[in-house]
C-alpha positions in Angstrom: -44.1 -51.8 -2.6 -45.6 -48.6 -3.2 -44.0 -47.0 -0.2 -40.6 -48.1 -1.6 -41.2 -46.6 -5.0 -42.5 -43.3 -3.1 -39.3 -43.2 -1.2 -37.1 -43.9 -4.5 -39.1 -41.2 -6.1 -38.5 -38.6 -3.4 -34.7 -39.4 -3.2 -34.3 -39.1 -6.9 -36.2 -35.7 -6.8 -33.8 -34.5 -4.1 -30.9 -35.7 -5.7 -31.7 -34.2 -9.2 -32.7 -30.8 -7.3 -29.3 -31.1 -5.9 -27.6 -31.5 -8.9 -29.4 -28.7 -10.5 -28.5 -26.3 -7.6 -24.8 -27.6 -8.1 -25.1 -26.8 -12.0 -26.6 -23.2 -11.3 -23.7 -22.7 -8.6 -20.9 -23.9 -11.0 -22.4 -21.5 -13.8 -22.4 -18.5 -11.3 -18.7 -19.4 -10.5 -17.7 -18.8 -14.0 -16.5 -15.3 -14.9 -17.9 -13.9 -18.0 -15.4 -12.6 -20.5 -14.9 -12.0 -24.3 -12.1 -12.0 -26.8 -12.3 -9.8 -29.9 -10.3 -11.2 -32.7 -8.8 -9.0 -35.5 -10.7 -10.7 -38.3 -13.4 -13.2 -39.3 -13.2 -16.7 -38.2 -10.1 -18.7 -39.9 -7.1 -20.8 -39.1 -5.3 -17.7 -38.0 -7.1 -17.9 -34.8 -7.2 -21.7 -34.4 -5.8 -22.0 -31.2 -8.4 -19.9 -29.4 -11.3 -22.0 -31.1 -9.6 -25.2 -29.9 -9.2 -24.0 -26.4 -13.0 -23.2 -26.5 -14.0 -26.2 -27.9 -12.0 -28.6 -25.7 -13.5 -26.7 -22.6 -10.1 -25.1 -21.5 -11.4 -21.8 -20.8 -14.2 -23.3 -18.7 -11.5 -25.4 -17.0 -10.2 -22.1 -15.8 -13.3 -20.7 -14.7 -13.9 -18.4 -17.7 -17.1 -18.4 -19.7 -15.7 -16.8 -22.7 -17.4 -15.4 -25.9 -15.2 -15.1 -29.0 -16.2 -12.0 -31.1 -15.0 -11.9 -34.9 -13.3 -8.9 -36.0 -13.7 -7.3 -39.6 -12.3 -4.9 -42.0 -10.8 -2.0 -40.2 -12.2 -3.1 -36.7 -10.1 -1.3 -34.3 -9.8 -4.0 -31.5 -8.0 -1.6 -29.3 -10.8 0.7 -29.0 -13.3 -1.8 -28.2 -10.9 -3.2 -25.4 -10.1 0.1 -23.9 -14.0 0.8 -23.7 -14.5 -2.5 -21.9 -16.7 -3.9 -24.7 -14.3 -6.8 -24.9 -12.3 -8.2 -22.2 -9.3 -9.4 -24.2 -8.4 -8.6 -27.8 -6.1 -10.0 -30.6 -4.9 -6.5 -31.8 -3.0 -5.4 -35.1 0.4 -5.7 -33.4 2.9 -3.8 -31.5 2.7 -1.0 -33.8 -1.3 -0.8 -33.0 -0.3 -1.0 -29.4 2.1 2.1 -29.6 -0.5 4.1 -31.6 -3.4 3.2 -29.0 -1.0 4.5 -26.0 0.1 7.4 -28.1 -3.7 8.2 -28.1 -4.3 7.6 -24.5 -6.1 4.5 -24.8 -5.6 2.3 -21.4 -4.7 -1.0 -23.1 -1.8 -3.4 -22.4 -0.1 -6.1 -24.1 -0.1 -9.4 -22.2 1.4 -11.4 -25.4 2.6 -11.4 -29.0 1.6 -14.1 -31.2 3.6 -13.4 -34.5 7.3 -12.8 -33.5 8.0 -11.7 -37.2 6.2 -9.1 -39.4 3.4 -11.2 -40.7 2.7 -9.1 -43.9 4.1 -7.9 -46.8 3.2 -5.3 -49.5 3.1 -6.9 -52.9 3.3 -5.3 -56.5 3.7 -6.9 -60.0 7.1 -7.1 -61.3 5.6 -6.2 -64.9 4.0 -3.1 -63.3 5.3 0.2 -62.6 6.4 -0.5 -59.1 10.1 -1.5 -58.8 11.2 0.2 -55.5 9.7 1.8 -52.6 10.3 5.1 -54.1 8.0 4.0 -57.0 5.1 4.0 -54.5 4.6 7.8 -55.0 1.8 8.5 -57.0 0.5 4.8 -57.0 -2.5 3.3 -55.6 -1.6 1.4 -52.5 -3.9 -0.1 -50.1 -3.6 -1.5 -46.5 -5.4 -2.2 -43.4 -5.9 0.9 -40.9 -5.5 -1.5 -38.0 -1.8 -1.2 -37.7 -0.3 -2.0 -40.9 -0.7 1.4 -42.2 1.9 2.5 -39.4 4.4 0.2 -40.6 3.7 1.4 -44.4 4.3 4.7 -43.1 7.4 4.0 -41.3 9.1 2.3 -44.4 8.3 5.1 -46.5 9.7 7.6 -44.1 13.0 5.6 -44.0 13.5 5.9 -47.4 12.6 9.5 -47.4 9.1 9.4 -49.2 6.5 11.8 -48.1 3.5 9.4 -47.5 1.2 12.4 -48.7 2.2 11.5 -52.4 1.0 8.0 -52.1 -2.5 7.3 -52.7 -3.2 5.2 -49.6 -6.7 3.7 -49.3 -8.3 1.3 -47.0 -7.9 -2.3 -48.2 -11.0 -4.5 -49.1 -11.4 -7.9 -48.2 -10.8 -9.2 -51.8 -7.5 -8.7 -53.6 -9.3 -8.7 -57.2 -8.4 -5.0 -57.3 -4.8 -5.7 -57.2 -5.3 -8.8 -59.8 -7.1 -6.7 -61.9 -4.6 -3.8 -62.0 -6.8 -1.2 -60.1 -4.4 -1.1 -57.3 -0.7 -1.1 -57.7 0.5 -2.3 -54.4 -1.7 -4.4 -52.0 -0.8 -5.5 -48.4 -0.8 -9.4 -47.9 -0.5 -11.7 -45.0 2.0 -14.5 -45.6 -0.5 -17.0 -44.4 -3.6 -15.5 -46.1 -3.9 -13.0 -48.9 -0.5 -14.0 -50.2 -1.6 -17.5 -51.0 -4.9 -16.1 -52.7 -2.6 -13.8 -54.8 -0.3 -16.7 -55.9 -3.2 -18.7 -57.0 -4.3 -15.9 -59.4 -1.0 -14.1 -60.5 2.2 -16.2 -61.3 4.4 -16.4 -58.2 7.4 -15.2 -60.4 5.5 -11.9 -61.5 5.3 -10.8 -57.8 7.6 -8.5 -56.0 7.5 -8.6 -52.4 8.3 -5.5 -49.9 9.3 -7.3 -46.5 9.9 -5.1 -43.4 12.7 -7.3 -42.5 14.5 -6.6 -45.6 14.6 -2.8 -44.4 16.1 -3.9 -41.2 13.0 -3.6 -38.9 10.6 -6.5 -37.3 7.2 -5.7 -36.3 5.8 -8.3 -33.8 2.3 -8.6 -34.5 -1.2 -10.2 -33.3 -0.9 -8.7 -30.0 -2.6 -10.1 -27.1 -4.1 -7.2 -25.2 -6.4 -6.5 -22.2 -7.3 -3.2 -20.4 -5.5 -1.7 -17.6 -8.5 -1.8 -15.4 -9.1 -5.6 -15.9 -5.2 -6.2 -15.4 -5.2 -4.3 -12.3 -8.5 -5.7 -10.8 -8.5 -9.2 -11.7 -4.9 -10.4 -12.7 -5.9 -14.0 -12.1 -8.3 -13.7 -14.8 -5.7 -12.7 -17.1 -3.3 -15.6 -16.2 -6.2 -17.9 -16.4 -7.0 -16.7 -19.8 -3.3 -17.1 -21.0 -3.1 -20.6 -19.4 -6.1 -21.7 -21.6 -5.1 -19.9 -24.7 -1.6 -21.7 -24.5 -3.2 -25.0 -24.1 -5.4 -24.4 -27.0 -2.6 -23.2 -29.4 -0.1 -26.1 -28.7 -3.0 -28.6 -29.4 -3.6 -26.8 -32.7 0.1 -26.7 -33.7 0.6 -30.4 -32.9 -2.7 -31.5 -34.3 -3.3 -29.1 -37.4 -5.9 -31.4 -38.8 -8.0 -31.4 -35.6 -7.5 -27.6 -35.4 -8.6 -26.9 -38.9 -11.7 -29.2 -38.2 -12.6 -27.0 -35.2 -12.4 -23.9 -37.2 -14.3 -25.2 -39.9 -17.0 -26.3 -37.4 -17.2 -22.6 -36.6 -17.0 -21.5 -40.4 -18.0 -24.4 -42.5 -17.9 -22.3 -45.9 -14.1 -21.9 -45.5 -11.9 -23.9 -48.1 -9.9 -26.5 -46.3 -6.5 -26.5 -48.1 -6.3 -22.8 -47.7 -7.1 -22.9 -43.9 -4.4 -25.7 -43.5 -1.8 -23.6 -45.3 -2.9 -20.6 -43.2 -2.3 -22.6 -40.1 1.4 -24.1 -41.1 2.3 -20.5 -42.0 0.7 -18.9 -38.7 2.6 -21.5 -36.8 6.1 -20.4 -38.3 5.6 -16.9 -37.2 4.5 -18.1 -33.9 7.5 -20.2 -33.4 10.0 -17.9 -34.7 12.4 -15.5 -32.8 12.7 -15.7 -29.0 9.7 -17.8 -29.0 11.8 -20.8 -29.5 13.4 -20.5 -26.3 10.8 -18.6 -24.3 7.4 -20.2 -25.6 4.3 -19.1 -27.5 3.2 -15.6 -27.0 6.5 -14.3 -25.5 6.9 -10.6 -25.3 10.3 -9.8 -26.8 11.3 -6.5 -25.4 14.2 -5.6 -27.7 12.2 -6.4 -30.5 9.4 -4.0 -29.3 11.8 -1.6 -28.5 13.4 -1.5 -31.7 10.1 -1.2 -33.5 9.0 1.7 -31.2 12.3 3.5 -31.7 11.8 3.0 -35.7 8.2 4.5 -35.7 9.4 7.1 -33.4 12.1 8.2 -35.5 10.0 8.9 -38.4 7.0 10.4 -36.2 4.7 7.7 -37.0 4.4 7.7 -33.3 4.3 11.4 -32.1 6.0 11.0 -28.9 7.7 8.4 -26.9 5.6 5.4 -25.6 6.3 4.1 -21.9 7.0 0.6 -23.0 7.0 -0.7 -19.5 3.4 0.4 -19.0 2.3 -0.9 -22.2 3.6 -4.2 -22.2 3.3 -6.7 -19.3 5.2 -9.9 -19.8 4.8 -10.6 -16.1 1.4 -12.5 -16.6 2.9 -15.0 -19.2 6.1 -15.4 -17.2 4.1 -16.5 -14.1 3.0 -19.5 -16.2 5.7 -22.4 -16.1 7.9 -22.4 -19.2 7.0 -25.9 -19.8 3.5 -24.9 -20.4 4.5 -22.0 -22.7 6.8 -24.3 -25.1 5.7 -26.6 -27.6 
């Protein structure tokens, strides 16, 4: 009996050791990577958190760390420097600006197919038209939305130097209290907060599309170095991300649960409304036919030409070098569409 127990113990030890080595080997096979978001954890990024929570990145061999952004964090700089492997940047306008500055970043997908933010004033305030921005206190994010603002002002013949443009705070209280005349608000976040504090019928919205231009935003980016040296990593990252976002859109309750597990202090009704609006922006335009994160080069070209015309971008950007739809297009359409 003792001999039998000894043999069983030895066998178990060898098996456990073998499993340990297998686990170590599996861990060593994983590629470490990071994703830098453009803001703090919230439902705007639900699909990434869902993909991570469900192990979709690990299924693709990626040990992914999701890093939060914050006020005026420039994702393009962090990705260009190699601090982060991937990033969710401001938008096409941010990519133009980054390339204009010589940063070696490329876009591998675009989340929001419509301009996701508006400029908001109060109807009972002094701002009735874009021309009224002159001499007024205007806040915006200097992570790309500032370029959209510059372009819209220039289109109306307004010298941006005559507008008191300041970096925007996290809180919309300065606008609510009247210290700021015009505030920038995303459809899915700040606008909901403003509506809860200012009567909706007293709000005046300045929408980019009303001026004949769309700025696709929330751009997935990586560096030229990563794209060249590890194209399979880029495709794997996109496959996992698409799975996560499809799940998030099809099961919004579960997606908000996942986000709130990361950031428990968030208000659930606000996050649910945010995800609904984010999904609307993601499914709009050419994404209906070509799937999530599609790069609509016609829309990209139009946005580029608009900003170039008004010298927000100082010289033409090589769009073929900056935008790379081939990684996404390598994934079957059925895996990209909802």
